[in-house]
Structures are given as C-alpha cells and as structure tokens.
N, C-alpha and C positions, 0 to 999 in steps of 0.2 A: 500494499501499499504506498502509494509516497505521500511522505508530508505534508500537508493538509494546512494554512490559515488556523486559528486556533474559532471556529463556530462562534459566531453571533447571534443571539437570537430573531426568528424575524418578528416586525414587523407584521402588524396585521394588514397590511397592505400585501406582505412579500406572502402571509399565510395563506391569504383569501385563493390571491392568485397560483398558487401553487397547490392547493387543497382543488381548486376549479380543474389546473393539468391532470390531479391524478382518475380524479372524476369522469373524464371524460373516457374510461376505460384501463381498466389493472391490466384484462390481456396483455392489447400493444403492450405497455410500459414495461412490462416480465416477457416480454416475445426479446422490446430495446433491446432489457439486460442479458437479457441470455444471447445476445449473439455477438455482444461487444470481444468476448472470449470465440475459441475451440478445443472439446472438450479434449486434455492431452489425455493419450493413449496412459494403461493402468497392468502390469504386472497379473496375467492369470495364476492363479492357487489352486497350487490341488491340495489336497484332502491332505497328503500328510506335508505340506510343505511349511515349511512357520514366517505367524505374521509378526509381520511387522511394525512397529508401532507408534508414532507423534502422536506429541500430550500437548494442547495449544490451553495452555490456565491449569498451575499444577500449584495455585490455594486450596482450602475448604471442600468441593465436591470434587475437586482435581485430583487434589490430594491420593485424596478417597481411591481414587482407580486409577492411581498410580499404583497405589499399594497390593491394594485388590488385585490389579492385575499381572503385577509379578508374584501374588505370592502364588498365584493359583498360570501362573504362565507353562510351570511344567503338564501341565494339565491340559491346559489351550493351545500351547504348542505355540506361544506367543513370544517377545522382546520389546520390552520397552527401546527404542536407539535417537530419540529423539528428545526433547521440551526446550517450550517457545514459554517467558514467562517476560514483562517489564518488571519488575519488581523484583529489587535481586536476591532480598533474606529469604523469597520461598525457592526464586531458582538457585541459586547456595544451593538450598536444603535438598532438593530432589532430584540436580547434579547429583548432589554426593548420594542419595538414595539407589538410586539407579548405576551410579559407578562410570557415570557415562565422563566423556572427554570434550573441552573446550569445543571441539569443532563442532560437536551435535550438543550443542547450546544453545539456542537462538533468543538474538531484541524483537527479529522485525516475523512475524510467525508465519512471513509470505517467503523466506525463507527455508520455516522449515518445510514448507508445501516443495519448498522445489528441491528437495531431498528425493532422487528416484527408489533410494530402497526402501521409502518411507512409502507401510501398503493403509491402513488406516489410520485414518484420524480422531486424541477424544479429544472431543472442544468445549470445556471449561471454566468459560470466559462466561463474562456478566450482560446480563440479556442485552442492555443495546447495542455488543460486536455480532451476538450470533447468525446475522443474516448473513454481515458483509465476509465473514470468518468461514461457513459451510455454506459459500456462493461461491468463495476462492476453494475451497476446499473439492466443490464437486470438478470447477477448471483444473484445474487441479489433476482430473484424475483419480483420488483419493477417497474409499469406502470412509466416510459419519455415521462416529458418535457421538451424539449431539445431543446433549444435558439441556432440561427442559427450561423455560418454555422453547417453542421453538422459534419462537421469532419477538425482537419485542413490538412490533405492529402487523396488521391486517397485511399491507399492500405484502406488507417483507412475503407472510410466511404464504398468502398465494401467489407471488412469483419462488422462490425454494423450489414449493407443490413441482411448478412445472418444472425448474429448470429440472432437478432431480427425475421428474418423471418422461424428461427428455434424456436421459441420460440411461446407462448401463452400469450404476452405481447403488447402492445397497444406504442405503438410511439405518438407522435406526434414531430413538429421540431418547430420551434418557429420564423414563419412565417407568420406574422397574415394575411398579403395582401391573403392567402388563403384560408380566411373565408369572405373575401368582394367576394357579390355576383355576380357586373361586371362580374367577371372571368369564374364566374359556367352559367349565362347566356349567354358569351361567346362561350362558349366549344361545352355549348348544342346547338347555332346556328351553328357551323360547321359540332356537328360530326351530324348533320340534314341539310347535304348540300347549305346549306341557300346564302354559298358565292363560291362557288367550291371552286377545290383542294386548299390546302392551298400555296402557294409562301411565300412571305416569313414574320416574322412580324416584334415590333420595341418596347423597351421600354427604357429607360433611368432612373441614383439615379444621380441628379447634383444639389447642392450644391456651398458652398464660406463663406467662414471667413473672417476676418487679420488679425486675428493670425493666420491661416495652420491652417486646419482643425486634430481634439483630442487635441490642443493647447490648449481646453479652458476646460480641463478637467483639476482644478486643480490640485497641488503637495503640497500632506500637508504637514508639518514639520515637525508634530507626526508619518508621517513610519518613523522607522527606524528596525538595525536591531532585537532590543529586540520591536513591536507590531507588526512587521509583519514576517511570517515567509519565510522568500526568496527562502529558499533551496525545502522547500514544496512549494511554490506556479510554479518553474519555475520547479518542474518534467518531462516531460522527453522533455523540450527546451536544447539544448543546457544552460553547465554554461557560466554565467555573473557574476561578480561580480557585488554587493546590489544596483540600482540605482531605486529610485523612477522617471528618466523620464521612463524607464521604465513599472516598475507596473503603469503605472497611465497612459499612453500612450500607452499602451501593441501597441494599431494597428496600431502602425509606423514601425515594424521592422517584419518583416519574419522570427526570433525564437520564434512568435507567430498571425500572422497573414499575412494578403492577403491583407489590407485595404479597397481600394473600392470593389475588385474584392468576397472577401470573409464579408470583411464587409455588405458591402455595395446592392453589387448585386445579393446573393437570395432572395431580398425582391422583385426582377423585377421578372428570370427569373423563380426562382418557380412557382410564380402566373402564367405568360404566356405561363409557359407545360399544366393549365389548360386549360388556355384560347381560344390555340390550339385545343384542343378535346381530349387530353391527352401527355401525355407522354414519351421520348425515353432518350434510350443512344446517345449520339450521332454519329455521323460517324465522324468528322473534325472539326477542333477548332481553330481559330485561332485570336493572343490580337494583339493589339499595343501600345503605351502610351510611358505617362515616369511621370519624375520631372523638369515639365515646369518650374513651378512657381521657386526652390529650392530645387537645388541639394544636400544642408549643415541637412532638418532641416528633416527628415524624410529616409528610406530605400522605403518602397512600394510608387508607382507615386501616383503622385494631378493629372493626367489625366488619366483615362484605355476602352479599346471600346476593345467591343469582337464579337467575331463570330461563329454560331456554324452552320453547314449540318447537318441532321436528313434522317436518313436512305430512311424516307416520301417524303425523296422530298422535303426536303420547308430549308427554312433558318430564323435562330433569330441575331437579334442583337439589344445591349444592349452596351449602350454608356456610361460614367459618368468619373464626374469630381468634384475636391474639390472645384476648383480653380474659378471657371464660374459657377453659376443655374441654366444657358440657357440647359434645354434637351430637347430629342426627345420627343411629342406627344405618350400615346400607339392606336396600331394601331396593325392589323391580316388585310392580305392585300390576296385575295386569289382570284379563274383566272376569274372568276362573277363580284365580289363585295369587299369589304374594312367595316371592324368594324370599328367606331370611336367611344374610350372606353370614356366615360369620367364622371365627376359628378356622376349622379342619374343614366344615362341611359349609352346607346349604337347604336348611329348611326353606321345604314347599306345603303351602299352608293353605287349603281352598277358598274360594269362598263361602259364605254363609248357605248362601243357594246354589250353589255348587257342592255343596260335601257330600251328595250323595252319590254323584259322580264320579267325582276328582278324589281319591285320600291321599291324607296329608305322610310326608313322607317325608326321609334325610338322606341325600345328595350330595355322596360319598367321592370328597375330592383327594387325589393324588398328585404328589410334583410338587415343583417348589413353589417356595408362596411373595412375598413381596421381600424377595433377594435381587443383588443388586449386580455379586457376582452370576446367578443363574443369570441377569440381564443381559448383564456383558458377552458371555456365554453365548444368549440365542442370538447373538450381531453375530460371531467368532464366528460363528458355527452355520449360520447365511455369508458370511464370509466367500466362508469353502464350500457351498451350495448351488449359493446365487439361488437360495430362496425370499421368502417373504418373511420379517420381524417381525417379531410382534404385538412392537410398536412403529408402523411405516408407516409412511411421507403421511399414508392415505388417510390414518387415522392419527398423524400429528394435525394435519393443516386443520379435519374435521372440527376436534376441539379447539382447533386456535380461534378457529373461528368462533366460536361460541366463550374464549374466554380472551380477545381483544375485545369481543363485541359487544362484552357484562365491563370493562372498562369504558368505552363509548359510555354505555350507558348511564353511568355512576358522573362521572364526569361532566357529562350533558345533563342530565337529570331527563333523559329521555329510553323511552324502548324505540330499540333500531330491529328494522326492518332486513330480513338479507333477502338476495334469490339464488333459491340454490340452485334454477340449471343457468345463468349465467352466472354464476359465483359474482355480488355485485351487491354493495352495502343497493340498500332503494329507499331508504333513508339518513342520513344522517349527518343533520347539520354542524354548520362549525362552532363549537360552542364560545357563549355568547360568554362579552367581558369582560372580565370579573379580574380590573389587577392588570398582570400581562398574559398575554396567552399563552399555553404551554403546548411545545414541537412535538403533538406525538400523534402528525397524518396521521385523522380521520379521513376519511373520504366522503366529500362531500353529497351533496344529495344527490343523485341520480333518477331519472324518469323510468316508467317501468316498460315505456313503448318500447 
C-alpha cells in the first residue's frame, strides 16, 4: 500500500457527493475495484504438502492464532513462516515465539503478500483494515482466514464477496461457532421440515465487567510514535492524532468498529443462519440500544439489539449488552415445534397443537463445539481439498449485511430496507448532522425500479 497523506474527515458536501456515487451501483463499484488487479497464480497444494502460513496482525486474537497453529502444526502439516505488524513489541514477541529471522518479519503487509512461499494468510487486524488486506491477499493469490467481521462497511463486504467469487481462492471467516456441530444438526432438522415453517429465532451475546467493555485491554506505556507506526495503523480510517486509547481499545470507536454489533454479533448471527437452514440476505433490519451505562466512556453503545426479516418470511432477534451478562438462550421457533440449543444436545419440543403428531426428542450432537482450533483445521482441510469451509464467503456476506444494516439503523434511528435480489439498500439516507458527520459509508437511498 502506498503511503497516503493523513485522511481528513469529509465535509458534509463531500460526504453526500461520495454517498451519491456509491448509491449508483454497488456492483459497478465492486467490478471497478476488482478490475484494477490481475489475480496472481498460486501454488497447487497436495494432500501431503505442507501449508506455509503468513500472519497479518499478531496482537490479541492474532497471537492466539499464532500459538494454536504452532501447537497443531504437526497434526495440520503447517508452518508459520512470516508475520507482519506495525507495533514493534508485538512483532518482536511473535518473531521470537516462531523463531523467525528478520527477512520474514514485515512492517508492510503487502511485502508479506509478495512472498511466493506464503500459501495462506491469517488476517487479524482491526476491522477497518479487513477489506483492504483481504482484497490484496486475494489478488496476491493467497487463501484467506479473515477474522470477523468480514469488513467494516456493507459496500466493502459486497465488493469482497464478488471478488472472492470471481477467484479460485478459499475464504474462511473467523467465526468459530460455525464449526460448532450444534448449528449443523439444527440446520439439518429445519431442512428436513421437523419443526415446520420457521417463524422466528433468537440468540444473544451478553457480558459484564466492572471497568467497562474493552477497557481491560492494557494501555502499554512503551507504545509511542517510535514503536507504533500510527499513520500506517490508521490506514483508511479518518486522521486522528496519536492515541494509545484508540490503538489498544479501538472497538470503542466508530472509526474502527461498531462495538457489540461488529465485534460480538458475528458470533451469533452467522451460526444462527446455519441453524435456520441456510443464509439469506435480509429484507429489513432495525436496531435499538444505547450507552445506558456511560455517555463518555465510549462512542459505541453498551446495549444493542437487532431484528432482521428475511425473504423466506422469518425473523431473527439477537440481543447484546456489555453491562449485564444475562442473555437469551439459543432457540429456533417453527410453526410445529421449537429447537432449544444447549450443551451437546438439542431439544426438539412440539407446539401444543402438534403434540399428538410430533414427539419431543433430543437430537444428539457429535463433533467439535465452538473451538478455534477446529475452525482453523476446517479451513486448512478446505485449502487442500478446495472444498467449502464452514464460514465461507457466501455465508459471511449475508450475515454481514444484517450486521452492517443494524449499525446503520441504530446510527440513523431508521429501519433499513434491502433488495435481496439486486443486493443493495433501497432505503438508507445519510445520517442527519448531529455535530460532526461520521464517515461510515452508508449507501444513499436508491430507487426500487
């Protein structure tokens, strides 16, 4: 990536002009972006060949992947051969842990992508970098394991989806719950019509902490403009003066994350789509919530709930809070019966009016649960077989449409509508100014015709 001048926050006139251009056609935008590059050739990996891994981002979850992949390297026949990061302490820690030489440690992730020995990349950067890094990896001929969420914004997700579909690359989104066999067993029951027509389903992600969500990430005093490449870390995000708070606790700020919605809800929305028998683009999404605990501690809400309607005439409800850990159990409600997901089994219980036709039964679940290592192995197996991973790009983009539209709904206080055939928003006016306009890429209102 060429280094650019620091991004300046757009004026409202510039913002509206950009939104109008985006609204013309997301498909044309994606095609234009994809046509800039030719897809690089990639090595054909045989069943017995070692897979060489490059890691982009080795802090937090990124280092979790480094450790797990090294721990399971013999079983998976892999080797982590390169890393890239822009914070020196993290980069040096990963280098020492993996025993790498300086030639395989990069400041610029694009240099890692140019390494022909790297077969696959693990991308574990902040959300605002997901799109650029994933697109560059695809064009470099690499298979991708991308941490959730898919991208920061909806137009980016649609563009990345089309690019992956136009390539022969394997894509796995890092939502390990999609490898949890509970959801696959539930989905099989739904597709077999064991609970009748699905009406609505629910899930939640709730937790609590005395210091406030994400404030438990330590702000390291050794983080300075000399040890952190701040300009490169900001990348496509708006310019902001150097801030340790933003670097270590970036999930609290709209420029880099949507908080509960984008950081936590992928773990619930995405596997729930497997459980209801298949992923769809939504037709309508609405979200509510707020900063009920603290007005000044963060930009993103500490309580966030979404509802989404789908073309198959069903609704999902996902609720979240980082100020109270009491959530909703995972349930899938059909016209004839309901699935209750818990532990290593699923209870199927008939509705009262169908109790003489349907017996209550417990569906046994065998196989992995919500396990990161199992999800990694699923991806690596598909790299060799060229099969479809448990959280492939088709599932990822449909879940992300729900998540991104929920953010839009919350920030605009509007219900968001989507055309699942044309794949674009049909209602989504720009946010009315409340002080400074947020640069978050909404798709402007477009006509149904």
